[in-house]
ChimeraX commands (.cxc) that place a marker at each C-alpha (Angstrom):
marker #1 position -87.27,119.10,37.01 radius 0.5
marker #1 position -84.24,118.83,39.30 radius 0.5
marker #1 position -82.61,121.55,41.37 radius 0.5
marker #1 position -78.82,121.73,41.47 radius 0.5
marker #1 position -76.42,123.96,43.36 radius 0.5
marker #1 position -73.35,125.12,41.49 radius 0.5
marker #1 position -70.60,127.60,42.29 radius 0.5
marker #1 position -70.45,131.17,40.97 radius 0.5
marker #1 position -68.72,130.81,37.60 radius 0.5
marker #1 position -67.74,134.47,37.57 radius 0.5
marker #1 position -65.34,133.82,40.43 radius 0.5
marker #1 position -63.72,131.01,38.47 radius 0.5
marker #1 position -63.35,133.23,35.42 radius 0.5
marker #1 position -61.51,135.91,37.39 radius 0.5
marker #1 position -59.41,133.52,39.47 radius 0.5
marker #1 position -60.45,135.43,42.63 radius 0.5
marker #1 position -62.38,133.29,45.06 radius 0.5
marker #1 position -64.22,134.23,48.22 radius 0.5
marker #1 position -62.64,133.08,51.46 radius 0.5
marker #1 position -65.34,130.44,51.87 radius 0.5
marker #1 position -63.76,128.28,49.13 radius 0.5
marker #1 position -60.72,126.04,49.57 radius 0.5
marker #1 position -58.25,126.52,46.72 radius 0.5
marker #1 position -55.62,123.95,45.77 radius 0.5
marker #1 position -53.24,123.05,42.96 radius 0.5
marker #1 position -55.06,119.85,41.94 radius 0.5
marker #1 position -58.42,119.80,40.15 radius 0.5
marker #1 position -61.30,118.06,41.93 radius 0.5
marker #1 position -61.46,114.33,41.25 radius 0.5
marker #1 position -65.23,114.06,41.51 radius 0.5
marker #1 position -67.43,113.16,38.58 radius 0.5
marker #1 position -70.06,115.52,37.22 radius 0.5
marker #1 position -73.48,114.53,38.60 radius 0.5
marker #1 position -75.25,117.19,36.51 radius 0.5
marker #1 position -73.92,116.09,33.11 radius 0.5
marker #1 position -77.05,114.02,32.55 radius 0.5
marker #1 position -79.32,117.03,33.02 radius 0.5
marker #1 position -79.42,119.14,29.85 radius 0.5
marker #1 position -80.56,122.74,29.76 radius 0.5
marker #1 position -82.47,124.19,26.81 radius 0.5
marker #1 position -82.27,127.97,26.37 radius 0.5
marker #1 position -85.00,130.15,24.86 radius 0.5
marker #1 position -82.84,130.53,21.72 radius 0.5
marker #1 position -82.90,126.71,21.32 radius 0.5
marker #1 position -79.33,125.96,22.41 radius 0.5
marker #1 position -78.99,122.82,24.50 radius 0.5
marker #1 position -76.04,122.16,26.80 radius 0.5
marker #1 position -75.10,119.31,29.12 radius 0.5
marker #1 position -74.63,121.51,32.18 radius 0.5
marker #1 position -76.89,123.06,34.79 radius 0.5
marker #1 position -74.54,125.76,36.05 radius 0.5
marker #1 position -71.28,127.44,35.18 radius 0.5
marker #1 position -71.33,126.80,31.43 radius 0.5
marker #1 position -74.66,128.56,30.98 radius 0.5
marker #1 position -73.13,132.02,30.36 radius 0.5
marker #1 position -70.61,130.75,27.77 radius 0.5
marker #1 position -71.45,131.88,24.26 radius 0.5
marker #1 position -68.66,130.14,22.34 radius 0.5
marker #1 position -68.79,126.56,21.11 radius 0.5
marker #1 position -67.55,123.89,23.48 radius 0.5
marker #1 position -67.86,120.09,23.65 radius 0.5
marker #1 position -70.88,120.22,25.99 radius 0.5
marker #1 position -72.95,122.36,23.63 radius 0.5
marker #1 position -75.20,119.61,22.33 radius 0.5
marker #1 position -77.08,121.43,19.57 radius 0.5
marker #1 position -80.09,123.61,18.92 radius 0.5
marker #1 position -83.65,122.34,19.13 radius 0.5
marker #1 position -84.71,124.85,16.46 radius 0.5
marker #1 position -82.28,123.27,13.99 radius 0.5
marker #1 position -82.44,119.56,14.94 radius 0.5
marker #1 position -85.02,117.34,16.60 radius 0.5
marker #1 position -84.45,116.99,20.34 radius 0.5
marker #1 position -84.32,113.20,19.96 radius 0.5
marker #1 position -81.40,113.56,17.51 radius 0.5
marker #1 position -79.56,115.91,19.90 radius 0.5
marker #1 position -80.03,113.50,22.80 radius 0.5
marker #1 position -78.86,110.57,20.64 radius 0.5
marker #1 position -75.70,112.53,19.76 radius 0.5
marker #1 position -75.15,113.28,23.46 radius 0.5
marker #1 position -75.14,109.54,24.15 radius 0.5
marker #1 position -72.06,109.14,21.96 radius 0.5
marker #1 position -70.27,112.34,23.09 radius 0.5
marker #1 position -66.98,111.05,24.57 radius 0.5
marker #1 position -66.18,114.30,26.41 radius 0.5
marker #1 position -69.55,114.16,28.15 radius 0.5
marker #1 position -68.99,110.50,29.05 radius 0.5
marker #1 position -65.48,111.26,30.32 radius 0.5
marker #1 position -67.01,113.81,32.72 radius 0.5
marker #1 position -69.51,111.18,33.85 radius 0.5
marker #1 position -66.82,108.54,34.35 radius 0.5
marker #1 position -63.76,110.47,35.60 radius 0.5
marker #1 position -64.75,114.11,36.02 radius 0.5
marker #1 position -62.86,117.13,34.69 radius 0.5
marker #1 position -59.59,116.12,36.39 radius 0.5
marker #1 position -59.09,113.44,33.74 radius 0.5
marker #1 position -59.66,115.87,30.88 radius 0.5
marker #1 position -57.32,118.38,32.55 radius 0.5
marker #1 position -54.70,115.61,32.68 radius 0.5
marker #1 position -55.22,114.96,28.95 radius 0.5
marker #1 position -54.74,118.68,28.23 radius 0.5
marker #1 position -51.53,118.72,30.26 radius 0.5
marker #1 position -50.23,115.59,28.45 radius 0.5
marker #1 position -50.93,117.34,25.12 radius 0.5
marker #1 position -48.65,120.23,26.10 radius 0.5
marker #1 position -51.43,122.67,26.93 radius 0.5
marker #1 position -50.37,123.29,30.53 radius 0.5
marker #1 position -49.88,127.01,29.91 radius 0.5
marker #1 position -53.66,127.33,29.36 radius 0.5
marker #1 position -54.54,125.56,32.61 radius 0.5
marker #1 position -55.04,127.57,35.80 radius 0.5
marker #1 position -52.50,127.45,38.65 radius 0.5
marker #1 position -55.24,126.63,41.19 radius 0.5
marker #1 position -58.70,125.09,41.42 radius 0.5
marker #1 position -61.58,125.19,43.84 radius 0.5
marker #1 position -61.34,121.99,45.83 radius 0.5
marker #1 position -64.24,119.53,45.80 radius 0.5
marker #1 position -66.20,121.67,43.30 radius 0.5
marker #1 position -66.44,119.76,40.03 radius 0.5
marker #1 position -67.96,122.77,38.24 radius 0.5
marker #1 position -64.74,124.76,38.56 radius 0.5
marker #1 position -62.64,122.27,36.60 radius 0.5
marker #1 position -65.25,121.91,33.88 radius 0.5
marker #1 position -65.72,125.68,33.54 radius 0.5
marker #1 position -61.95,126.12,33.23 radius 0.5
marker #1 position -61.86,123.60,30.38 radius 0.5
marker #1 position -64.82,124.83,28.39 radius 0.5
marker #1 position -64.24,128.57,28.81 radius 0.5
marker #1 position -60.60,128.55,27.63 radius 0.5
marker #1 position -60.76,128.45,23.80 radius 0.5
marker #1 position -57.51,126.50,23.33 radius 0.5
marker #1 position -58.57,123.80,25.78 radius 0.5
marker #1 position -62.08,123.65,24.37 radius 0.5
marker #1 position -60.72,123.21,20.84 radius 0.5
marker #1 position -58.38,120.47,22.05 radius 0.5
marker #1 position -61.25,118.61,23.73 radius 0.5
marker #1 position -63.32,118.87,20.56 radius 0.5
marker #1 position -60.43,117.32,18.61 radius 0.5
marker #1 position -59.87,114.73,21.35 radius 0.5
marker #1 position -63.50,113.63,20.93 radius 0.5
marker #1 position -62.58,112.39,17.44 radius 0.5
marker #1 position -59.41,110.56,18.52 radius 0.5
marker #1 position -59.92,106.78,18.02 radius 0.5
marker #1 position -57.81,105.83,21.07 radius 0.5
marker #1 position -59.76,108.21,23.32 radius 0.5
marker #1 position -63.06,106.92,21.91 radius 0.5
marker #1 position -62.06,103.31,22.68 radius 0.5
marker #1 position -60.90,104.21,26.18 radius 0.5
marker #1 position -64.11,106.08,27.02 radius 0.5
marker #1 position -66.33,103.38,25.48 radius 0.5
marker #1 position -64.58,100.61,27.41 radius 0.5
marker #1 position -64.75,102.43,30.75 radius 0.5
marker #1 position -68.33,103.58,30.12 radius 0.5
marker #1 position -69.47,100.02,29.49 radius 0.5
marker #1 position -67.95,98.89,32.79 radius 0.5
marker #1 position -69.00,101.95,34.80 radius 0.5
marker #1 position -72.60,102.09,33.67 radius 0.5
marker #1 position -73.04,98.30,33.84 radius 0.5
marker #1 position -71.92,98.40,37.49 radius 0.5
marker #1 position -74.38,101.22,38.31 radius 0.5
marker #1 position -77.43,99.22,37.23 radius 0.5
marker link #1:1,2 radius 0.2
marker link #1:2,3 radius 0.2
marker link #1:3,4 radius 0.2
marker link #1:4,5 radius 0.2
marker link #1:5,6 radius 0.2
marker link #1:6,7 radius 0.2
marker link #1:7,8 radius 0.2
marker link #1:8,9 radius 0.2
marker link #1:9,10 radius 0.2
marker link #1:10,11 radius 0.2
marker link #1:11,12 radius 0.2
marker link #1:12,13 radius 0.2
marker link #1:13,14 radius 0.2
marker link #1:14,15 radius 0.2
marker link #1:15,16 radius 0.2
marker link #1:16,17 radius 0.2
marker link #1:17,18 radius 0.2
marker link #1:18,19 radius 0.2
marker link #1:19,20 radius 0.2
marker link #1:20,21 radius 0.2
marker link #1:21,22 radius 0.2
marker link #1:22,23 radius 0.2
marker link #1:23,24 radius 0.2
marker link #1:24,25 radius 0.2
marker link #1:25,26 radius 0.2
marker link #1:26,27 radius 0.2
marker link #1:27,28 radius 0.2
marker link #1:28,29 radius 0.2
marker link #1:29,30 radius 0.2
marker link #1:30,31 radius 0.2
marker link #1:31,32 radius 0.2
marker link #1:32,33 radius 0.2
marker link #1:33,34 radius 0.2
marker link #1:34,35 radius 0.2
marker link #1:35,36 radius 0.2
marker link #1:36,37 radius 0.2
marker link #1:37,38 radius 0.2
marker link #1:38,39 radius 0.2
marker link #1:39,40 radius 0.2
marker link #1:40,41 radius 0.2
marker link #1:41,42 radius 0.2
marker link #1:42,43 radius 0.2
marker link #1:43,44 radius 0.2
marker link #1:44,45 radius 0.2
marker link #1:45,46 radius 0.2
marker link #1:46,47 radius 0.2
marker link #1:47,48 radius 0.2
marker link #1:48,49 radius 0.2
marker link #1:49,50 radius 0.2
marker link #1:50,51 radius 0.2
marker link #1:51,52 radius 0.2
marker link #1:52,53 radius 0.2
marker link #1:53,54 radius 0.2
marker link #1:54,55 radius 0.2
marker link #1:55,56 radius 0.2
marker link #1:56,57 radius 0.2
marker link #1:57,58 radius 0.2
marker link #1:58,59 radius 0.2
marker link #1:59,60 radius 0.2
marker link #1:60,61 radius 0.2
marker link #1:61,62 radius 0.2
marker link #1:62,63 radius 0.2
marker link #1:63,64 radius 0.2
marker link #1:64,65 radius 0.2
marker link #1:65,66 radius 0.2
marker link #1:66,67 radius 0.2
marker link #1:67,68 radius 0.2
marker link #1:68,69 radius 0.2
marker link #1:69,70 radius 0.2
marker link #1:70,71 radius 0.2
marker link #1:71,72 radius 0.2
marker link #1:72,73 radius 0.2
marker link #1:73,74 radius 0.2
marker link #1:74,75 radius 0.2
marker link #1:75,76 radius 0.2
marker link #1:76,77 radius 0.2
marker link #1:77,78 radius 0.2
marker link #1:78,79 radius 0.2
marker link #1:79,80 radius 0.2
marker link #1:80,81 radius 0.2
marker link #1:81,82 radius 0.2
marker link #1:82,83 radius 0.2
marker link #1:83,84 radius 0.2
marker link #1:84,85 radius 0.2
marker link #1:85,86 radius 0.2
marker link #1:86,87 radius 0.2
marker link #1:87,88 radius 0.2
marker link #1:88,89 radius 0.2
marker link #1:89,90 radius 0.2
marker link #1:90,91 radius 0.2
marker link #1:91,92 radius 0.2
marker link #1:92,93 radius 0.2
marker link #1:93,94 radius 0.2
marker link #1:94,95 radius 0.2
marker link #1:95,96 radius 0.2
marker link #1:96,97 radius 0.2
marker link #1:97,98 radius 0.2
marker link #1:98,99 radius 0.2
marker link #1:99,100 radius 0.2
marker link #1:100,101 radius 0.2
marker link #1:101,102 radius 0.2
marker link #1:102,103 radius 0.2
marker link #1:103,104 radius 0.2
marker link #1:104,105 radius 0.2
marker link #1:105,106 radius 0.2
marker link #1:106,107 radius 0.2
marker link #1:107,108 radius 0.2
marker link #1:108,109 radius 0.2
marker link #1:109,110 radius 0.2
marker link #1:110,111 radius 0.2
marker link #1:111,112 radius 0.2
marker link #1:112,113 radius 0.2
marker link #1:113,114 radius 0.2
marker link #1:114,115 radius 0.2
marker link #1:115,116 radius 0.2
marker link #1:116,117 radius 0.2
marker link #1:117,118 radius 0.2
marker link #1:118,119 radius 0.2
marker link #1:119,120 radius 0.2
marker link #1:120,121 radius 0.2
marker link #1:121,122 radius 0.2
marker link #1:122,123 radius 0.2
marker link #1:123,124 radius 0.2
marker link #1:124,125 radius 0.2
marker link #1:125,126 radius 0.2
marker link #1:126,127 radius 0.2
marker link #1:127,128 radius 0.2
marker link #1:128,129 radius 0.2
marker link #1:129,130 radius 0.2
marker link #1:130,131 radius 0.2
marker link #1:131,132 radius 0.2
marker link #1:132,133 radius 0.2
marker link #1:133,134 radius 0.2
marker link #1:134,135 radius 0.2
marker link #1:135,136 radius 0.2
marker link #1:136,137 radius 0.2
marker link #1:137,138 radius 0.2
marker link #1:138,139 radius 0.2
marker link #1:139,140 radius 0.2
marker link #1:140,141 radius 0.2
marker link #1:141,142 radius 0.2
marker link #1:142,143 radius 0.2
marker link #1:143,144 radius 0.2
marker link #1:144,145 radius 0.2
marker link #1:145,146 radius 0.2
marker link #1:146,147 radius 0.2
marker link #1:147,148 radius 0.2
marker link #1:148,149 radius 0.2
marker link #1:149,150 radius 0.2
marker link #1:150,151 radius 0.2
marker link #1:151,152 radius 0.2
marker link #1:152,153 radius 0.2
marker link #1:153,154 radius 0.2
marker link #1:154,155 radius 0.2
marker link #1:155,156 radius 0.2
marker link #1:156,157 radius 0.2
marker link #1:157,158 radius 0.2
marker link #1:158,159 radius 0.2
marker link #1:159,160 radius 0.2
view
């Protein structure tokens, strides 16, 4: 078991942040170090997040499956080919936010982000239904799949 510290997602959802956070116009460029640590809920849902996505009830690209409906090995195998999850591991949410902006979804993106807090960018993406739907569709885009696979092979080869 690993312990992780995340930010209060409720603040991100309201757009009101305590004075202890630095807010800026650009999303954090850091990668998600917790995306390799799934959480399994008592109802069987499994997500690739240890913090701010936990309270989300709607479907999103980091909802991996349900251990009561599929074997955990199958869910983990599917996670290994989830391009949105790999994009967070390689580039962080800033890259996915850029993809949303390029797709004309800028009106659904927030005007400001918590600086140096990767969880904020990810929560913004997965909690906004239009962005979440776009990322789900993006995960099936052949060009995006090739791009993620190519960068993942280089990134993960260099980490070993």
